[in-house]
Phi, psi and omega in degrees: 000131179274141181223139176267143172250129175280174186304315181302316180292320178299319177296316180296316182295321188262336185079009180266156176278167178302312183295325178292318178301312181293322178294318179291324175298318182297321181266008172082018181254009177219146181303144177289147176282162180240133178289128179254351182170190183302321183228031182222137175230164176200174177235146174293133179306319182295325177293318179293317179297319178296321178296315178299314180300320180293323177294321178296313180300316181296328182285343182262358179285129179280139181259000000 
C-alpha cells in the first residue's frame, strides 16, 4: 500500500528542517514532492525510506 507523508512527517522521519528539505529537493539530493491538491504536497513513504536507507549506506562506506 502506498502512503503519502506530509511535510511534518517528512521532517520527523528525516530530522531535517523545512528549508533543508526544500534546498535538497532543489539540488536533487532529496526526493521530489508530489502535488496532492491545490495547496497540498506530500512524499511517497517509500521514497523517503529509500532516501534514508541510501544515507545510511553512504555513511558506512569506508573512505
